[in-house]
C-alpha positions in Angstrom: 11.0 -11.1 4.8 14.4 -11.4 3.3 13.8 -13.5 0.0 16.5 -14.9 -2.0 15.1 -15.6 -5.8 16.6 -17.9 -7.7 16.2 -17.5 -11.7 15.7 -14.0 -11.5 16.6 -13.0 -14.6 13.6 -14.9 -16.2 10.7 -13.7 -18.1 8.3 -14.6 -15.4 10.5 -13.4 -12.5 10.5 -9.8 -13.4 6.8 -9.3 -12.0 7.5 -11.6 -9.0 10.7 -9.3 -8.0 8.1 -6.4 -8.3 5.5 -7.6 -6.7 7.5 -9.1 -3.3 9.4 -5.7 -3.3 6.4 -3.7 -3.4 5.2 -5.7 -0.2 8.0 -4.7 1.6 10.4 -7.8 1.3 14.1 -7.5 0.7 15.4 -9.2 -2.3 18.6 -10.7 -3.6 18.8 -11.8 -6.8 20.3 -14.8 -8.3 21.0 -16.0 -11.8 24.2 -17.0 -14.1 23.7 -13.9 -16.3 22.1 -11.2 -14.2 23.5 -8.0 -14.2 23.4 -5.5 -11.0 22.8 -2.5 -13.5 19.6 -3.5 -14.3 18.3 -3.8 -10.7 19.7 -0.8 -8.8 17.3 -1.3 -5.7 18.4 -5.2 -4.7 21.1 -7.0 -4.1 22.2 -8.7 -7.0 24.3 -12.2 -6.7 25.2 -13.5 -10.2 25.9 -17.6 -9.6 25.3 -21.0 -11.1 22.3 -23.2 -9.1 24.9 -26.2 -9.8 27.4 -24.9 -7.6 26.8 -25.4 -4.3 29.6 -22.5 -3.3 27.5 -20.0 -5.1 24.5 -21.1 -3.5 26.0 -20.8 -0.1 26.9 -17.3 -0.8 23.5 -16.3 -1.7 21.6 -17.8 0.8 23.9 -16.5 3.7 21.9 -14.0 5.8 18.5 -14.6 4.2 15.2 -16.1 5.4 13.4 -17.7 2.3 14.2 -19.2 -1.2 12.2 -18.4 -4.4 12.9 -20.8 -7.4 11.9 -20.0 -10.9 13.8 -22.1 -13.1 13.4 -24.0 -16.1 16.5 -26.2 -16.9 17.4 -30.3 -17.9 18.9 -30.2 -14.4 15.9 -28.5 -12.6 15.6 -31.7 -10.1 19.5 -31.8 -9.1 19.4 -27.7 -9.0 16.7 -28.0 -6.6 18.2 -30.8 -4.4 21.2 -28.4 -4.4 19.0 -25.7 -3.1 17.7 -27.6 -0.5 20.7 -29.1 0.8 22.2 -25.6 1.3 18.9 -24.3 2.9 18.8 -27.1 5.2 22.2 -25.9 6.7 21.3 -22.3 6.6 18.1 -22.0 8.8 16.0 -20.9 5.5 12.5 -20.8 7.2 10.7 -21.2 3.7 11.0 -22.5 0.3 8.5 -21.4 -2.7 8.6 -23.1 -6.3 7.4 -22.5 -9.5 6.3 -26.0 -11.2 3.9 -26.4 -13.8 0.0 -27.1 -14.4 0.6 -30.6 -15.6 3.1 -31.9 -13.1 1.6 -35.0 -11.7 3.0 -38.5 -10.9 1.5 -40.0 -14.2 2.6 -37.4 -16.4 6.5 -37.7 -15.0 7.3 -39.9 -17.9 7.7 -36.8 -20.0 11.5 -35.4 -19.1 10.8 -31.9 -18.3 7.5 -32.6 -16.3 9.6 -36.1 -14.4 12.2 -33.3 -13.5 9.8 -31.1 -11.8 8.1 -34.0 -10.5 11.3 -35.0 -8.9 11.8 -31.6 -7.5 8.5 -31.1 -5.9 9.1 -34.5 -4.0 12.5 -33.4 -2.8 10.6 -29.9 -1.4 8.2 -31.9 0.3 10.7 -34.2 2.0 12.9 -31.5 2.9 11.6 -30.6 6.3 11.5 -26.8 5.4 8.1 -25.3 4.9 7.4 -25.2 1.2 4.9 -23.7 -1.5 4.4 -25.1 -4.5 3.0 -23.3 -7.7 1.6 -24.8 -10.4 1.0 -22.0 -13.0 -0.6 -22.9 -16.4 0.7 -21.0 -19.7 1.6 -17.4 -19.5 0.3 -14.8 -21.5 4.2 -13.7 -22.0 4.9 -16.8 -23.8 2.9 -15.7 -26.9 5.6 -14.0 -28.5 7.8 -16.9 -28.3 5.4 -18.2 -31.0 6.3 -15.5 -33.4 9.5 -16.5 -35.9 10.1 -14.7 -39.0 7.6 -12.7 -39.4 4.9 -15.6 -38.9 2.5 -17.0 -36.1 2.7 -20.9 -36.3 1.4 -23.5 -33.8 3.0 -27.0 -33.7 0.1 -29.4 -33.9 -3.4 -28.9 -33.8 -3.3 -28.1 -29.9 -7.2 -28.4 -29.3 -7.0 -28.2 -25.1 -8.0 -25.2 -23.7 -5.7 -23.3 -21.3 -6.4 -20.9 -18.5 -4.0 -18.1 -19.5 -2.4 -16.5 -16.7 -0.2 -13.2 -16.8 3.0 -13.0 -14.9 1.6 -10.1 -12.6 -1.6 -11.8 -11.2 0.6 -14.9 -10.6 3.0 -12.5 -9.1 0.2 -11.0 -6.7 -0.8 -14.6 -5.7 2.9 -15.5 -4.7 3.4 -12.4 -2.8 0.4 -12.7 -0.8 1.5 -16.4 0.1 4.4 -15.0 1.5 2.4 -12.7 3.9 0.3 -15.8 5.3 1.3 -18.8 7.6 -1.8 -20.6 5.9 0.2 -20.9 2.5 2.7 -23.2 3.9 3.0 -26.9 3.0 0.4 -26.4 0.2 0.3 -27.1 -3.4 -1.4 -24.5 -5.7 -2.6 -24.4 -9.2 -2.4 -20.8 -10.9 -5.1 -20.4 -13.3 -6.5 -17.3 -15.1 -10.2 -16.4 -15.5 -10.9 -17.6 -18.9 -9.7 -20.7 -20.9 -8.6 -20.3 -24.8 -6.9 -22.9 -27.0 -3.2 -22.1 -27.9 -4.5 -20.8 -31.5 -7.4 -18.7 -30.0 -4.9 -16.9 -27.7 -2.0 -16.5 -30.3 -4.9 -15.1 -32.9 -5.6 -12.3 -30.1 -2.0 -11.9 -29.8 -1.1 -11.1 -33.1 -4.2 -8.9 -33.9 -2.8 -6.4 -31.2 1.0 -6.7 -31.2 1.3 -8.0 -35.0 -1.3 -6.6 -37.0 0.6 -7.5 -40.4 0.1 -11.2 -39.8 -3.2 -12.3 -41.1 -3.3 -15.9 -40.2 -2.0 -18.1 -37.3 -0.9 -21.2 -38.9 -1.0 -25.1 -37.6 2.2 -26.8 -38.4 1.4 -30.4 -38.9 4.3 -32.9 -36.3 5.1 -35.0 -39.2 6.1 -32.0 -41.3 8.2 -30.2 -38.3 9.9 -33.4 -38.2 10.8 -33.5 -41.4 12.2 -30.2 -41.6 14.1 -30.5 -38.5 15.8 -33.8 -39.9 16.8 -32.3 -43.3 18.0 -29.0 -41.7 19.6 -30.5 -39.1 17.8 -27.8 -36.5 18.3 -28.8 -33.3 16.5 -26.8 -31.4 13.4 -27.5 -33.4 13.8 -31.0 -33.0 14.3 -30.8 -29.1 11.0 -28.6 -28.9 8.3 -30.9 -31.0 8.2 -33.2 -28.3 7.1 -30.8 -25.8 4.2 -29.5 -28.1 3.2 -33.2 -29.0 3.1 -33.7 -24.8 1.0 -30.3 -24.1 -1.3 -31.3 -27.1 -2.7 -34.3 -25.3 -2.4 -33.4 -21.6 -4.6 -30.9 -20.2 -4.0 -28.8 -17.0 -4.4 -30.8 -13.9 -6.1 -30.0 -10.7 -8.4 -26.5 -10.0 -7.5 -23.6 -8.7 -10.5 -23.1 -6.1 -7.7 -23.4 -2.9 -5.5 -20.7 -4.5 -8.2 -18.4 -5.4 -10.2 -18.7 -2.1 -6.8 -18.1 -0.1 -5.1 -15.6 -2.7 -7.5 -14.1 -4.7 -8.4 -15.1 -8.0 -6.7 -13.6 -11.1 -8.8 -11.3 -12.9 -6.8 -10.4 -16.0 -7.8 -12.0 -19.3 -5.7 -11.7 -22.3 -8.0 -8.9 -23.7 -6.9 -6.8 -20.7 -3.6 -7.7 -20.7 -3.1 -6.9 -24.5 -4.7 -3.4 -23.6 -2.3 -2.8 -21.0 0.4 -3.2 -23.5 -0.8 -1.2 -26.0 
């Protein structure tokens, strides 16, 4: 199948590219800042998801579209993609959503955008596959700042951490079977750990000089953001407040039975990285 990957330069997309290519698919990679020299074996088309002319060019001659983006304009971007796909005989669209994306949780803006995007896909008339993965193991490095490992808030909820490779294998298998069409899948790893438990394992292997994972109270973080004028910190606090209280939704039985269950634990993944 000829698959256009939108958001191809993202961290999670790299294993998706590898697995889809390994399965014999022809890929075109689309992203604003993507560089052709980094992907010598694939067709690379730089572009902006908010520009329909860029999407027209990228979709021309392709069979399917995989969407793996994270932007405040996500629902608008997916709406653009679907409108172009409808006029280009696209036979399948897959979309990376999130493990807490439900109607009840759509009050939170980031989740609301993904929920709206899901509804656009479902009403498009194009066969779709919606994947709702939980937290990726690759995201743990983002919690290391200035030689310290800190978690915002208490974060008591258990998460079924998944590796991007295990997720990519499920996605690739889905592209090989019609039974996966018009379905929503929760992609969860084989074990559940709190954010702190996962980060403690991560720093022991990758940052052994860090002796302790800290918990920064939201009140203190908001004060620091206000005093310092740190807009990035101010913008990210609500996301961690949301995840502190919002558990994963659904279960992974359907996807595991159809596409195979992820088997990589965090310890396995860390050992592979050493």
